[in-house]
N, C-alpha and C positions, 0 to 999 in steps of 0.2 A: 475545519482542517481534519488533517489526514496524517496518517503514519504506514509507513512503507518499512515491511518487514520484511527479510530474507529468511525463510523456512526451510527452505533445500539448495540444495546447489544451482534445481532452476526455475524456482518459485515464490513470486513475493507476495505477501501478502500484506493488503490495504487495509486499514483499519479507518473507520471513517463517522467523524461528526460534523454532518450536517447543516447546517442552519438551521434557523427558527423559519420555519416552514415551505424548506426545502423538499422535495420529492427526495425521496433517497436515491430507488433503482434511476432514478434520472440525472442523481450526481453519483451515483455508481458509472453507472454508463459512461459520460463522459469521463471522469476519471479517470475509468480504465483504456479507453482508445493514447490517450499519449502515450504515455509509457510504455505499451505494447507496440505503437508505434516503435517509437524510439530504437528499443528496445533492436523490432525485424531490423531497422535501419543499419544498426553495427553489431549486423552479424548472430545477434541472439533470440532472432523466434524463434528457437526452441523454450524460454522460459514464459512459464505462466505466470496469469496476473490474477490471481483473486479478491474477495472480501471479504474482508473477517466478519464476524459475527458480532464481532466487541468495538466498542466506541476507545479511540489511541488512550492509550495507556501512560502514566506515569512513571519516571527514573522513581528510586529511595530517594533524591534527594527533592526531590513533588516536582521537579521540570517532566516537557516531552523531549523525544527526540522523533526527530523529523523520521532519517532515514535509522533503524538497528539491524547490523549486522549481522549474519551469520553466526549465530552460537557456536566459539570453539574453532570460529575458521581465525 
């Protein structure tokens, strides 16, 4: 499970919850490559994709949002 959160105009923070038995660093490398490539193809190579220290978080209603926009945007 993952969650992408825009934390600044040019920063995405990805929260991961790897499957049981998966190597977190290996999962992170795989997850980081695709959005970085797609952003670069769209002329957004300046966007930084970072791994969050925390797992995906629930909304107050108890669901998970896959994408969390920049607060106040």
